[in-house]
All heavy atoms as a GROMACS GRO file, in nm:
protein
  612
    1MET      N    1   2.104   3.280  -6.009
    1MET     CA    2   2.086   3.409  -5.946
    1MET      C    3   1.945   3.475  -5.953
    1MET      O    4   1.888   3.513  -5.862
    1MET     CB    5   2.192   3.496  -6.003
    1MET     CG    6   2.189   3.637  -5.960
    1MET     SD    7   2.234   3.653  -5.789
    1MET     CE    8   2.225   3.822  -5.765
    2TRP      N    9   1.887   3.466  -6.076
    2TRP     CA   10   1.758   3.520  -6.096
    2TRP      C   11   1.644   3.442  -6.030
    2TRP      O   12   1.562   3.516  -5.962
    2TRP     CB   13   1.723   3.537  -6.245
    2TRP     CG   14   1.807   3.642  -6.312
    2TRP    CD1   15   1.907   3.630  -6.398
    2TRP    CD2   16   1.798   3.777  -6.282
    2TRP    NE1   17   1.948   3.740  -6.440
    2TRP    CE2   18   1.895   3.849  -6.369
    2TRP    CE3   19   1.717   3.857  -6.207
    2TRP    CZ2   20   1.910   3.981  -6.373
    2TRP    CZ3   21   1.739   4.001  -6.210
    2TRP    CH2   22   1.837   4.050  -6.306
    3PRO      N   23   1.649   3.316  -6.021
    3PRO     CA   24   1.546   3.238  -5.943
    3PRO      C   25   1.550   3.278  -5.796
    3PRO      O   26   1.453   3.287  -5.724
    3PRO     CB   27   1.575   3.098  -5.977
    3PRO     CG   28   1.654   3.088  -6.098
    3PRO     CD   29   1.730   3.220  -6.100
    4LEU      N   30   1.668   3.293  -5.741
    4LEU     CA   31   1.690   3.321  -5.602
    4LEU      C   32   1.630   3.462  -5.569
    4LEU      O   33   1.555   3.478  -5.466
    4LEU     CB   34   1.829   3.311  -5.560
    4LEU     CG   35   1.904   3.177  -5.571
    4LEU    CD1   36   2.038   3.193  -5.522
    4LEU    CD2   37   1.824   3.073  -5.483
    5LEU      N   38   1.652   3.560  -5.662
    5LEU     CA   39   1.605   3.694  -5.637
    5LEU      C   40   1.447   3.689  -5.657
    5LEU      O   41   1.376   3.761  -5.568
    5LEU     CB   42   1.668   3.779  -5.749
    5LEU     CG   43   1.616   3.931  -5.733
    5LEU    CD1   44   1.665   3.996  -5.594
    5LEU    CD2   45   1.685   4.011  -5.841
    6ALA      N   46   1.404   3.611  -5.744
    6ALA     CA   47   1.255   3.601  -5.760
    6ALA      C   48   1.193   3.538  -5.641
    6ALA      O   49   1.082   3.586  -5.589
    6ALA     CB   50   1.216   3.525  -5.885
    7ILE      N   51   1.251   3.431  -5.581
    7ILE     CA   52   1.194   3.375  -5.458
    7ILE      C   53   1.196   3.472  -5.341
    7ILE      O   54   1.099   3.481  -5.259
    7ILE     CB   55   1.282   3.246  -5.427
    7ILE    CG1   56   1.255   3.146  -5.530
    7ILE    CG2   57   1.245   3.197  -5.287
    7ILE    CD1   58   1.341   3.027  -5.518
    8LEU      N   59   1.302   3.547  -5.322
    8LEU     CA   60   1.309   3.643  -5.218
    8LEU      C   61   1.213   3.750  -5.234
    8LEU      O   62   1.146   3.807  -5.143
    8LEU     CB   63   1.447   3.708  -5.213
    8LEU     CG   64   1.555   3.624  -5.145
    8LEU    CD1   65   1.694   3.673  -5.158
    8LEU    CD2   66   1.531   3.578  -5.000
    9LEU      N   67   1.190   3.801  -5.358
    9LEU     CA   68   1.089   3.898  -5.371
    9LEU      C   69   0.946   3.857  -5.353
    9LEU      O   70   0.872   3.932  -5.296
    9LEU     CB   71   1.093   3.957  -5.527
    9LEU     CG   72   1.238   4.043  -5.553
    9LEU    CD1   73   1.226   4.086  -5.704
    9LEU    CD2   74   1.217   4.176  -5.474
   10ILE      N   75   0.913   3.737  -5.399
   10ILE     CA   76   0.784   3.677  -5.368
   10ILE      C   77   0.774   3.663  -5.226
   10ILE      O   78   0.655   3.693  -5.169
   10ILE     CB   79   0.764   3.554  -5.454
   10ILE    CG1   80   0.750   3.581  -5.600
   10ILE    CG2   81   0.641   3.476  -5.398
   10ILE    CD1   82   0.767   3.459  -5.703
   11ALA      N   83   0.866   3.610  -5.154
   11ALA     CA   84   0.851   3.589  -5.014
   11ALA      C   85   0.834   3.717  -4.938
   11ALA      O   86   0.750   3.732  -4.842
   11ALA     CB   87   0.973   3.513  -4.944
   12ALA      N   88   0.906   3.825  -4.970
   12ALA     CA   89   0.883   3.962  -4.916
   12ALA      C   90   0.743   4.016  -4.949
   12ALA      O   91   0.690   4.073  -4.870
   12ALA     CB   92   0.998   4.062  -4.979
   13ALA      N   93   0.702   3.993  -5.070
   13ALA     CA   94   0.564   4.042  -5.097
   13ALA      C   95   0.457   3.975  -5.015
   13ALA      O   96   0.371   4.038  -4.969
   13ALA     CB   97   0.530   4.025  -5.243
   14ILE      N   98   0.468   3.844  -4.990
   14ILE     CA   99   0.375   3.760  -4.911
   14ILE      C  100   0.386   3.816  -4.761
   14ILE      O  101   0.288   3.836  -4.702
   14ILE     CB  102   0.406   3.611  -4.916
   14ILE    CG1  103   0.373   3.562  -5.053
   14ILE    CG2  104   0.333   3.546  -4.811
   14ILE    CD1  105   0.431   3.422  -5.081
   15ALA      N  106   0.505   3.844  -4.709
   15ALA     CA  107   0.519   3.890  -4.578
   15ALA      C  108   0.465   4.027  -4.564
   15ALA      O  109   0.396   4.062  -4.460
   15ALA     CB  110   0.677   3.884  -4.536
   16ALA      N  111   0.483   4.114  -4.663
   16ALA     CA  112   0.433   4.259  -4.658
   16ALA      C  113   0.285   4.257  -4.663
   16ALA      O  114   0.224   4.350  -4.602
   16ALA     CB  115   0.491   4.331  -4.766
   17PHE      N  116   0.216   4.154  -4.727
   17PHE     CA  117   0.080   4.150  -4.738
   17PHE      C  118   0.015   4.097  -4.610
   17PHE      O  119  -0.098   4.137  -4.563
   17PHE     CB  120   0.037   4.076  -4.861
   17PHE     CG  121  -0.110   4.069  -4.892
   17PHE    CD1  122  -0.167   4.181  -4.934
   17PHE    CD2  123  -0.178   3.958  -4.864
   17PHE    CE1  124  -0.309   4.176  -4.960
   17PHE    CE2  125  -0.320   3.949  -4.894
   17PHE     CZ  126  -0.392   4.059  -4.941
   18GLU      N  127   0.070   3.988  -4.562
   18GLU     CA  128   0.003   3.908  -4.452
   18GLU      C  129   0.049   3.953  -4.317
   18GLU      O  130  -0.046   3.960  -4.221
   18GLU     CB  131   0.044   3.762  -4.467
   18GLU     CG  132  -0.014   3.700  -4.593
   18GLU     CD  133  -0.171   3.682  -4.589
   18GLU    OE1  134  -0.222   3.681  -4.482
   18GLU    OE2  135  -0.227   3.669  -4.687
   19LEU      N  136   0.172   3.990  -4.289
   19LEU     CA  137   0.211   4.011  -4.149
   19LEU      C  138   0.148   4.133  -4.085
   19LEU      O  139   0.119   4.127  -3.967
   19LEU     CB  140   0.357   4.026  -4.142
   19LEU     CG  141   0.441   3.884  -4.145
   19LEU    CD1  142   0.592   3.907  -4.156
   19LEU    CD2  143   0.396   3.806  -4.030
   20PRO      N  144   0.131   4.254  -4.152
   20PRO     CA  145   0.067   4.355  -4.088
   20PRO      C  146  -0.075   4.334  -4.033
   20PRO      O  147  -0.112   4.379  -3.916
   20PRO     CB  148   0.059   4.474  -4.189
   20PRO     CG  149   0.161   4.437  -4.285
   20PRO     CD  150   0.186   4.286  -4.289
   21SER      N  151  -0.156   4.250  -4.106
   21SER     CA  152  -0.281   4.225  -4.052
   21SER      C  153  -0.285   4.138  -3.931
   21SER      O  154  -0.376   4.147  -3.838
   21SER     CB  155  -0.374   4.169  -4.155
   21SER     OG  156  -0.324   4.039  -4.203
   22LEU      N  157  -0.174   4.042  -3.938
   22LEU     CA  158  -0.170   3.955  -3.807
   22LEU      C  159  -0.131   4.039  -3.686
   22LEU      O  160  -0.171   4.007  -3.577
   22LEU     CB  161  -0.066   3.842  -3.842
   22LEU     CG  162  -0.113   3.734  -3.939
   22LEU    CD1  163   0.002   3.644  -3.972
   22LEU    CD2  164  -0.223   3.662  -3.878
   23TRP      N  165  -0.030   4.137  -3.707
   23TRP     CA  166   0.010   4.223  -3.597
   23TRP      C  167  -0.093   4.313  -3.552
   23TRP      O  168  -0.122   4.330  -3.437
   23TRP     CB  169   0.134   4.303  -3.635
   23TRP     CG  170   0.252   4.222  -3.640
   23TRP    CD1  171   0.332   4.178  -3.739
   23TRP    CD2  172   0.336   4.175  -3.520
   23TRP    NE1  173   0.443   4.115  -3.718
   23TRP    CE2  174   0.444   4.103  -3.583
   23TRP    CE3  175   0.312   4.184  -3.385
   23TRP    CZ2  176   0.528   4.039  -3.487
   23TRP    CZ3  177   0.401   4.123  -3.307
   23TRP    CH2  178   0.518   4.059  -3.360
   24ARG      N  179  -0.179   4.372  -3.644
   24ARG     CA  180  -0.284   4.452  -3.603
   24ARG      C  181  -0.397   4.381  -3.525
   24ARG      O  182  -0.465   4.444  -3.432
   24ARG     CB  183  -0.350   4.513  -3.721
   24ARG     CG  184  -0.308   4.660  -3.742
   24ARG     CD  185  -0.386   4.701  -3.863
   24ARG     NE  186  -0.345   4.618  -3.974
   24ARG     CZ  187  -0.350   4.640  -4.091
   24ARG    NH1  188  -0.410   4.733  -4.150
   24ARG    NH2  189  -0.302   4.554  -4.177
   25ASN      N  190  -0.423   4.259  -3.550
   25ASN     CA  191  -0.528   4.180  -3.490
   25ASN      C  192  -0.483   4.107  -3.360
   25ASN      O  193  -0.549   4.024  -3.306
   25ASN     CB  194  -0.583   4.078  -3.574
   25ASN     CG  195  -0.663   4.144  -3.703
   25ASN    OD1  196  -0.711   4.252  -3.683
   25ASN    ND2  197  -0.665   4.076  -3.800
   26GLU      N  198  -0.362   4.160  -3.308
   26GLU     CA  199  -0.301   4.104  -3.176
   26GLU      C  200  -0.284   3.947  -3.187
   26GLU      O  201  -0.301   3.881  -3.096
   26GLU     CB  202  -0.395   4.142  -3.073
   26GLU     CG  203  -0.418   4.280  -3.031
   26GLU     CD  204  -0.277   4.350  -3.000
   26GLU    OE1  205  -0.201   4.290  -2.927
   26GLU    OE2  206  -0.266   4.472  -3.041
   27LEU      N  207  -0.244   3.900  -3.311
   27LEU     CA  208  -0.218   3.764  -3.329
   27LEU      C  209  -0.065   3.739  -3.333
   27LEU      O  210  -0.008   3.697  -3.425
   27LEU     CB  211  -0.283   3.705  -3.443
   27LEU     CG  212  -0.436   3.720  -3.446
   27LEU    CD1  213  -0.491   3.675  -3.587
   27LEU    CD2  214  -0.500   3.617  -3.330
   28LYS      N  215   0.009   3.783  -3.234
   28LYS     CA  216   0.157   3.772  -3.223
   28LYS      C  217   0.210   3.632  -3.234
   28LYS      O  218   0.302   3.608  -3.317
   28LYS     CB  219   0.206   3.836  -3.091
   28LYS     CG  220   0.147   3.975  -3.047
   28LYS     CD  221   0.228   4.076  -3.130
   28LYS     CE  222   0.186   4.220  -3.081
   28LYS     NZ  223   0.116   4.290  -3.165
   29LYS      N  224   0.152   3.535  -3.185
   29LYS     CA  225   0.201   3.391  -3.189
   29LYS      C  226   0.168   3.339  -3.336
   29LYS      O  227   0.262   3.274  -3.391
   29LYS     CB  228   0.129   3.314  -3.097
   29LYS     CG  229   0.176   3.320  -2.950
   29LYS     CD  230   0.104   3.229  -2.851
   29LYS     CE  231   0.137   3.247  -2.718
   29LYS     NZ  232   0.067   3.157  -2.620
   30ASP      N  233   0.060   3.382  -3.401
   30ASP     CA  234   0.030   3.345  -3.527
   30ASP      C  235   0.126   3.409  -3.612
   30ASP      O  236   0.167   3.345  -3.713
   30ASP     CB  237  -0.117   3.378  -3.572
   30ASP     CG  238  -0.218   3.295  -3.485
   30ASP    OD1  239  -0.181   3.191  -3.427
   30ASP    OD2  240  -0.341   3.329  -3.492
   31ALA      N  241   0.154   3.539  -3.597
   31ALA     CA  242   0.255   3.605  -3.682
   31ALA      C  243   0.387   3.538  -3.676
   31ALA      O  244   0.460   3.527  -3.779
   31ALA     CB  245   0.256   3.758  -3.651
   32ALA      N  246   0.431   3.501  -3.550
   32ALA     CA  247   0.562   3.446  -3.540
   32ALA      C  248   0.573   3.312  -3.607
   32ALA      O  249   0.667   3.269  -3.670
   32ALA     CB  250   0.599   3.434  -3.384
   33PHE      N  251   0.462   3.230  -3.596
   33PHE     CA  252   0.462   3.097  -3.655
   33PHE      C  253   0.451   3.110  -3.807
   33PHE      O  254   0.516   3.036  -3.877
   33PHE     CB  255   0.342   3.018  -3.600
   33PHE     CG  256   0.348   2.876  -3.646
   33PHE    CD1  257   0.439   2.787  -3.611
   33PHE    CD2  258   0.246   2.832  -3.740
   33PHE    CE1  259   0.434   2.649  -3.634
   33PHE    CE2  260   0.252   2.698  -3.778
   33PHE     CZ  261   0.339   2.607  -3.727
   34PHE      N  262   0.377   3.212  -3.858
   34PHE     CA  263   0.374   3.238  -3.999
   34PHE      C  264   0.504   3.280  -4.046
   34PHE      O  265   0.550   3.218  -4.168
   34PHE     CB  266   0.269   3.346  -4.032
   34PHE     CG  267   0.262   3.388  -4.177
   34PHE    CD1  268   0.196   3.309  -4.262
   34PHE    CD2  269   0.326   3.505  -4.211
   34PHE    CE1  270   0.191   3.353  -4.403
   34PHE    CE2  271   0.321   3.540  -4.343
   34PHE     CZ  272   0.255   3.479  -4.433
   35ALA      N  273   0.571   3.355  -3.986
   35ALA     CA  274   0.708   3.414  -4.028
   35ALA      C  275   0.810   3.298  -4.029
   35ALA      O  276   0.888   3.283  -4.118
   35ALA     CB  277   0.758   3.512  -3.941
   36PHE      N  278   0.795   3.208  -3.934
   36PHE     CA  279   0.883   3.083  -3.927
   36PHE      C  280   0.848   2.988  -4.042
   36PHE      O  281   0.956   2.956  -4.115
   36PHE     CB  282   0.861   3.009  -3.794
   36PHE     CG  283   0.929   2.863  -3.794
   36PHE    CD1  284   1.066   2.858  -3.781
   36PHE    CD2  285   0.849   2.758  -3.808
   36PHE    CE1  286   1.127   2.727  -3.783
   36PHE    CE2  287   0.905   2.634  -3.812
   36PHE     CZ  288   1.051   2.613  -3.801
   37LEU      N  289   0.727   2.970  -4.072
   37LEU     CA  290   0.688   2.879  -4.188
   37LEU      C  291   0.736   2.950  -4.316
   37LEU      O  292   0.782   2.880  -4.414
   37LEU     CB  293   0.552   2.846  -4.190
   37LEU     CG  294   0.492   2.742  -4.084
   37LEU    CD1  295   0.356   2.724  -4.103
   37LEU    CD2  296   0.572   2.624  -4.095
   38LEU      N  297   0.724   3.073  -4.326
   38LEU     CA  298   0.757   3.144  -4.455
   38LEU      C  299   0.903   3.144  -4.480
   38LEU      O  300   0.955   3.120  -4.587
   38LEU     CB  301   0.712   3.287  -4.445
   38LEU     CG  302   0.738   3.378  -4.571
   38LEU    CD1  303   0.655   3.311  -4.690
   38LEU    CD2  304   0.698   3.511  -4.558
   39LEU      N  305   0.984   3.157  -4.372
   39LEU     CA  306   1.133   3.152  -4.374
   39LEU      C  307   1.183   3.016  -4.411
   39LEU      O  308   1.268   2.991  -4.488
   39LEU     CB  309   1.194   3.199  -4.245
   39LEU     CG  310   1.187   3.357  -4.224
   39LEU    CD1  311   1.241   3.390  -4.082
   39LEU    CD2  312   1.267   3.432  -4.327
   40PHE      N  313   1.115   2.915  -4.350
   40PHE     CA  314   1.149   2.772  -4.371
   40PHE      C  315   1.123   2.733  -4.520
   40PHE      O  316   1.203   2.684  -4.588
   40PHE     CB  317   1.090   2.676  -4.274
   40PHE     CG  318   1.122   2.536  -4.291
   40PHE    CD1  319   1.233   2.496  -4.243
   40PHE    CD2  320   1.024   2.445  -4.343
   40PHE    CE1  321   1.277   2.358  -4.244
   40PHE    CE2  322   1.062   2.314  -4.355
   40PHE     CZ  323   1.178   2.263  -4.306
   41GLY      N  324   1.000   2.777  -4.562
   41GLY     CA  325   0.961   2.740  -4.700
   41GLY      C  326   1.055   2.822  -4.804
   41GLY      O  327   1.096   2.762  -4.914
   42THR      N  328   1.097   2.947  -4.770
   42THR     CA  329   1.177   3.020  -4.855
   42THR      C  330   1.320   2.962  -4.865
   42THR      O  331   1.372   2.945  -4.967
   42THR     CB  332   1.180   3.172  -4.803
   42THR    OG1  333   1.072   3.224  -4.803
   42THR    CG2  334   1.267   3.246  -4.902
   43GLY      N  335   1.368   2.914  -4.747
   43GLY     CA  336   1.502   2.845  -4.744
   43GLY      C  337   1.495   2.716  -4.827
   43GLY      O  338   1.585   2.699  -4.908
   44LEU      N  339   1.396   2.644  -4.822
   44LEU     CA  340   1.383   2.507  -4.896
   44LEU      C  341   1.375   2.545  -5.047
   44LEU      O  342   1.428   2.479  -5.123
   44LEU     CB  343   1.267   2.440  -4.850
   44LEU     CG  344   1.283   2.361  -4.715
   44LEU    CD1  345   1.160   2.284  -4.692
   44LEU    CD2  346   1.393   2.249  -4.730
   45SER      N  347   1.289   2.652  -5.075
   45SER     CA  348   1.281   2.693  -5.217
   45SER      C  349   1.415   2.733  -5.270
   45SER      O  350   1.442   2.695  -5.394
   45SER     CB  351   1.167   2.804  -5.234
   45SER     OG  352   1.045   2.745  -5.193
   46MET      N  353   1.491   2.809  -5.197
   46MET     CA  354   1.618   2.851  -5.251
   46MET      C  355   1.712   2.745  -5.261
   46MET      O  356   1.794   2.733  -5.358
   46MET     CB  357   1.662   2.962  -5.149
   46MET     CG  358   1.585   3.097  -5.160
   46MET     SD  359   1.638   3.217  -5.040
   46MET     CE  360   1.799   3.261  -5.108
   47ALA      N  361   1.713   2.650  -5.168
   47ALA     CA  362   1.800   2.536  -5.190
   47ALA      C  363   1.759   2.452  -5.302
   47ALA      O  364   1.855   2.399  -5.372
   47ALA     CB  365   1.796   2.437  -5.049
   48GLN      N  366   1.639   2.428  -5.326
   48GLN     CA  367   1.598   2.361  -5.454
   48GLN      C  368   1.626   2.440  -5.576
   48GLN      O  369   1.666   2.368  -5.672
   48GLN     CB  370   1.444   2.333  -5.446
   48GLN     CG  371   1.395   2.238  -5.552
   48GLN     CD  372   1.247   2.199  -5.543
   48GLN    OE1  373   1.176   2.274  -5.472
   48GLN    NE2  374   1.215   2.106  -5.621
   49ALA      N  375   1.622   2.569  -5.578
   49ALA     CA  376   1.655   2.644  -5.683
   49ALA      C  377   1.810   2.629  -5.716
   49ALA      O  378   1.856   2.634  -5.831
   49ALA     CB  379   1.631   2.792  -5.671
   50MET      N  380   1.885   2.603  -5.613
   50MET     CA  381   2.036   2.593  -5.628
   50MET      C  382   2.068   2.453  -5.658
   50MET      O  383   2.184   2.414  -5.659
   50MET     CB  384   2.104   2.644  -5.500
   50MET     CG  385   2.098   2.790  -5.482
   50MET     SD  386   2.206   2.863  -5.352
   50MET     CE  387   2.147   2.776  -5.205
   51GLN      N  388   1.968   2.359  -5.678
   51GLN     CA  389   1.986   2.213  -5.694
   51GLN      C  390   2.052   2.149  -5.589
   51GLN      O  391   2.130   2.057  -5.627
   51GLN     CB  392   2.044   2.205  -5.833
   51GLN     CG  393   1.962   2.255  -5.943
   51GLN     CD  394   2.021   2.250  -6.075
   51GLN    OE1  395   2.137   2.211  -6.091
   51GLN    NE2  396   1.942   2.277  -6.187
   52ALA      N  397   2.028   2.191  -5.463
   52ALA     CA  398   2.094   2.113  -5.347
   52ALA      C  399   2.014   1.975  -5.325
   52ALA      O  400   1.894   1.967  -5.370
   52ALA     CB  401   2.077   2.193  -5.230
   53ASP      N  402   2.080   1.893  -5.264
   53ASP     CA  403   2.018   1.751  -5.246
   53ASP      C  404   1.932   1.756  -5.115
   53ASP      O  405   1.994   1.766  -5.006
   53ASP     CB  406   2.126   1.644  -5.236
   53ASP     CG  407   2.064   1.505  -5.216
   53ASP    OD1  408   1.953   1.484  -5.260
   53ASP    OD2  409   2.133   1.437  -5.153
   54ILE      N  410   1.803   1.769  -5.123
   54ILE     CA  411   1.723   1.789  -5.010
   54ILE      C  412   1.666   1.635  -4.982
   54ILE      O  413   1.594   1.581  -5.076
   54ILE     CB  414   1.600   1.875  -5.038
   54ILE    CG1  415   1.658   2.014  -5.082
   54ILE    CG2  416   1.510   1.884  -4.924
   54ILE    CD1  417   1.550   2.116  -5.119
   55PRO      N  418   1.677   1.594  -4.868
   55PRO     CA  419   1.637   1.456  -4.833
   55PRO      C  420   1.477   1.461  -4.824
   55PRO      O  421   1.410   1.552  -4.787
   55PRO     CB  422   1.696   1.420  -4.698
   55PRO     CG  423   1.725   1.550  -4.638
   55PRO     CD  424   1.748   1.645  -4.752
   56ASN      N  425   1.420   1.329  -4.860
   56ASN     CA  426   1.280   1.310  -4.860
   56ASN      C  427   1.233   1.265  -4.713
   56ASN      O  428   1.287   1.164  -4.668
   56ASN     CB  429   1.245   1.213  -4.967
   56ASN     CG  430   1.098   1.189  -4.973
   56ASN    OD1  431   1.019   1.254  -4.903
   56ASN    ND2  432   1.059   1.108  -5.082
   57PRO      N  433   1.144   1.321  -4.655
   57PRO     CA  434   1.093   1.293  -4.524
   57PRO      C  435   1.045   1.152  -4.518
   57PRO      O  436   1.046   1.076  -4.420
   57PRO     CB  437   0.992   1.397  -4.478
   57PRO     CG  438   1.021   1.518  -4.560
   57PRO     CD  439   1.078   1.454  -4.687
   58LEU      N  440   0.977   1.103  -4.630
   58LEU     CA  441   0.924   0.973  -4.636
   58LEU      C  442   1.028   0.858  -4.621
   58LEU      O  443   1.005   0.757  -4.569
   58LEU     CB  444   0.838   0.951  -4.758
   58LEU     CG  445   0.709   1.028  -4.764
   58LEU    CD1  446   0.628   1.021  -4.895
   58LEU    CD2  447   0.618   0.992  -4.649
   59ASP      N  448   1.143   0.895  -4.667
   59ASP     CA  449   1.256   0.798  -4.656
   59ASP      C  450   1.298   0.774  -4.511
   59ASP      O  451   1.319   0.660  -4.473
   59ASP     CB  452   1.393   0.844  -4.722
   59ASP     CG  453   1.364   0.835  -4.886
   59ASP    OD1  454   1.280   0.764  -4.921
   59ASP    OD2  455   1.441   0.916  -4.938
   60TRP      N  456   1.288   0.880  -4.422
   60TRP     CA  457   1.315   0.861  -4.283
   60TRP      C  458   1.196   0.787  -4.216
   60TRP      O  459   1.235   0.692  -4.133
   60TRP     CB  460   1.318   1.008  -4.218
   60TRP     CG  461   1.423   1.091  -4.276
   60TRP    CD1  462   1.534   1.056  -4.348
   60TRP    CD2  463   1.432   1.230  -4.251
   60TRP    NE1  464   1.601   1.170  -4.377
   60TRP    CE2  465   1.548   1.270  -4.321
   60TRP    CE3  466   1.348   1.320  -4.184
   60TRP    CZ2  467   1.581   1.404  -4.326
   60TRP    CZ3  468   1.394   1.454  -4.188
   60TRP    CH2  469   1.503   1.495  -4.258
   61ILE      N  470   1.080   0.801  -4.259
   61ILE     CA  471   0.969   0.728  -4.197
   61ILE      C  472   0.974   0.574  -4.234
   61ILE      O  473   0.967   0.491  -4.149
   61ILE     CB  474   0.838   0.784  -4.238
   61ILE    CG1  475   0.818   0.914  -4.183
   61ILE    CG2  476   0.721   0.696  -4.206
   61ILE    CD1  477   0.694   1.002  -4.245
   62ALA      N  478   1.024   0.552  -4.352
   62ALA     CA  479   1.030   0.414  -4.400
   62ALA      C  480   1.152   0.342  -4.332
   62ALA      O  481   1.142   0.225  -4.282
   62ALA     CB  482   1.061   0.400  -4.556
   63TYR      N  483   1.259   0.432  -4.307
   63TYR     CA  484   1.369   0.359  -4.228
   63TYR      C  485   1.334   0.333  -4.090
   63TYR      O  486   1.377   0.227  -4.026
   63TYR     CB  487   1.481   0.470  -4.214
   63TYR     CG  488   1.607   0.422  -4.151
   63TYR    CD1  489   1.689   0.325  -4.202
   63TYR    CD2  490   1.633   0.480  -4.016
   63TYR    CE1  491   1.802   0.298  -4.125
   63TYR    CE2  492   1.741   0.442  -3.958
   63TYR     CZ  493   1.834   0.352  -4.006
   63TYR     OH  494   1.944   0.310  -3.931
   64VAL      N  495   1.246   0.412  -4.020
   64VAL     CA  496   1.208   0.378  -3.886
   64VAL      C  497   1.116   0.267  -3.884
   64VAL      O  498   1.123   0.180  -3.777
   64VAL     CB  499   1.130   0.517  -3.823
   64VAL    CG1  500   1.075   0.485  -3.690
   64VAL    CG2  501   1.237   0.624  -3.810
   65TYR      N  502   1.019   0.252  -3.968
   65TYR     CA  503   0.915   0.145  -3.962
   65TYR      C  504   0.957   0.017  -4.021
   65TYR      O  505   0.896  -0.083  -4.033
   65TYR     CB  506   0.788   0.200  -4.021
   65TYR     CG  507   0.724   0.293  -3.914
   65TYR    CD1  508   0.710   0.423  -3.939
   65TYR    CD2  509   0.662   0.242  -3.797
   65TYR    CE1  510   0.646   0.514  -3.858
   65TYR    CE2  511   0.601   0.324  -3.708
   65TYR     CZ  512   0.590   0.451  -3.737
   65TYR     OH  513   0.538   0.546  -3.651
   66LYS      N  514   1.060   0.015  -4.108
   66LYS     CA  515   1.097  -0.113  -4.172
   66LYS      C  516   1.133  -0.232  -4.085
   66LYS      O  517   1.082  -0.339  -4.118
   66LYS     CB  518   1.234  -0.068  -4.260
   66LYS     CG  519   1.272  -0.195  -4.342
   66LYS     CD  520   1.208  -0.210  -4.466
   66LYS     CE  521   1.272  -0.304  -4.555
   66LYS     NZ  522   1.203  -0.430  -4.570
   67PRO      N  523   1.201  -0.214  -3.968
   67PRO     CA  524   1.217  -0.326  -3.882
   67PRO      C  525   1.082  -0.374  -3.830
   67PRO      O  526   1.069  -0.501  -3.823
   67PRO     CB  527   1.293  -0.278  -3.778
   67PRO     CG  528   1.374  -0.165  -3.833
   67PRO     CD  529   1.283  -0.098  -3.924
   68LEU      N  530   0.992  -0.292  -3.790
   68LEU     CA  531   0.856  -0.343  -3.742
   68LEU      C  532   0.783  -0.411  -3.857
   68LEU      O  533   0.727  -0.510  -3.827
   68LEU     CB  534   0.776  -0.221  -3.700
   68LEU     CG  535   0.640  -0.238  -3.639
   68LEU    CD1  536   0.646  -0.330  -3.529
   68LEU    CD2  537   0.573  -0.119  -3.618
   69SER      N  538   0.785  -0.362  -3.975
   69SER     CA  539   0.720  -0.416  -4.090
   69SER      C  540   0.780  -0.560  -4.114
   69SER      O  541   0.706  -0.655  -4.138
   69SER     CB  542   0.737  -0.334  -4.210
   69SER     OG  543   0.683  -0.397  -4.320
   70ASP      N  544   0.913  -0.578  -4.116
   70ASP     CA  545   0.982  -0.698  -4.133
   70ASP      C  546   0.936  -0.799  -4.023
   70ASP      O  547   0.912  -0.918  -4.056
   70ASP     CB  548   1.133  -0.684  -4.138
   70ASP     CG  549   1.188  -0.611  -4.251
   70ASP    OD1  550   1.105  -0.590  -4.366
   70ASP    OD2  551   1.295  -0.570  -4.255
   71TRP      N  552   0.934  -0.755  -3.896
   71TRP     CA  553   0.896  -0.844  -3.798
   71TRP      C  554   0.750  -0.889  -3.810
   71TRP      O  555   0.718  -1.004  -3.796
   71TRP     CB  556   0.910  -0.765  -3.659
   71TRP     CG  557   0.864  -0.848  -3.543
   71TRP    CD1  558   0.941  -0.956  -3.482
   71TRP    CD2  559   0.742  -0.844  -3.466
   71TRP    NE1  560   0.861  -1.006  -3.384
   71TRP    CE2  561   0.736  -0.937  -3.372
   71TRP    CE3  562   0.646  -0.752  -3.472
   71TRP    CZ2  563   0.638  -0.943  -3.284
   71TRP    CZ3  564   0.532  -0.755  -3.391
   71TRP    CH2  565   0.530  -0.857  -3.295
   72ILE      N  566   0.657  -0.794  -3.850
   72ILE     CA  567   0.520  -0.839  -3.859
   72ILE      C  568   0.504  -0.953  -3.978
   72ILE      O  569   0.443  -1.058  -3.964
   72ILE     CB  570   0.428  -0.713  -3.898
   72ILE    CG1  571   0.426  -0.635  -3.761
   72ILE    CG2  572   0.292  -0.759  -3.941
   72ILE    CD1  573   0.349  -0.500  -3.772
   73TYR      N  574   0.573  -0.914  -4.090
   73TYR     CA  575   0.558  -0.998  -4.210
   73TYR      C  576   0.625  -1.140  -4.174
   73TYR      O  577   0.577  -1.239  -4.224
   73TYR     CB  578   0.613  -0.941  -4.337
   73TYR     CG  579   0.520  -0.838  -4.401
   73TYR    CD1  580   0.574  -0.714  -4.425
   73TYR    CD2  581   0.400  -0.862  -4.427
   73TYR    CE1  582   0.492  -0.618  -4.480
   73TYR    CE2  583   0.318  -0.763  -4.487
   73TYR     CZ  584   0.355  -0.645  -4.510
   73TYR     OH  585   0.276  -0.551  -4.565
   74GLY      N  586   0.735  -1.128  -4.096
   74GLY     CA  587   0.793  -1.245  -4.063
   74GLY      C  588   0.723  -1.340  -3.971
   74GLY      O  589   0.722  -1.472  -3.971
   75SER      N  590   0.637  -1.278  -3.879
   75SER     CA  591   0.564  -1.365  -3.775
   75SER      C  592   0.440  -1.411  -3.857
   75SER      O  593   0.373  -1.517  -3.796
   75SER     CB  594   0.527  -1.265  -3.673
   75SER     OG  595   0.436  -1.168  -3.706
   76MET      N  596   0.408  -1.366  -3.972
   76MET     CA  597   0.285  -1.413  -4.032
   76MET      C  598   0.317  -1.547  -4.126
   76MET      O  599   0.225  -1.614  -4.179
   76MET     CB  600   0.225  -1.311  -4.126
   76MET     CG  601   0.162  -1.207  -4.046
   76MET     SD  602   0.082  -1.091  -4.164
   76MET     CE  603   0.001  -0.986  -4.051
   77LYS      N  604   0.449  -1.576  -4.149
   77LYS     CA  605   0.489  -1.678  -4.234
   77LYS      C  606   0.471  -1.814  -4.156
   77LYS      O  607   0.467  -1.843  -4.046
   77LYS     CB  608   0.621  -1.669  -4.285
   77LYS     CG  609   0.636  -1.568  -4.388
   77LYS     CD  610   0.773  -1.554  -4.444
   77LYS     CE  611   0.783  -1.453  -4.546
   77LYS     NZ  612   0.916  -1.440  -4.609
   0.00000   0.00000   0.00000
């Protein structure tokens, strides 16, 4: 419970510090992208704090390129 609250408070502090300057400088797209990344990172941090099983993106890349790698190594024999 406490780690989740700490993560939310830190994310709120980051948003309160960064977002007003982005809105004032007419950087609406940047502010929206920043908010998306902050929410995504906050969600992942909260999931990790709750010890959820988060898949590793490198496993997906290895799964996609494994057949190509096997074919290349097989053709070199």
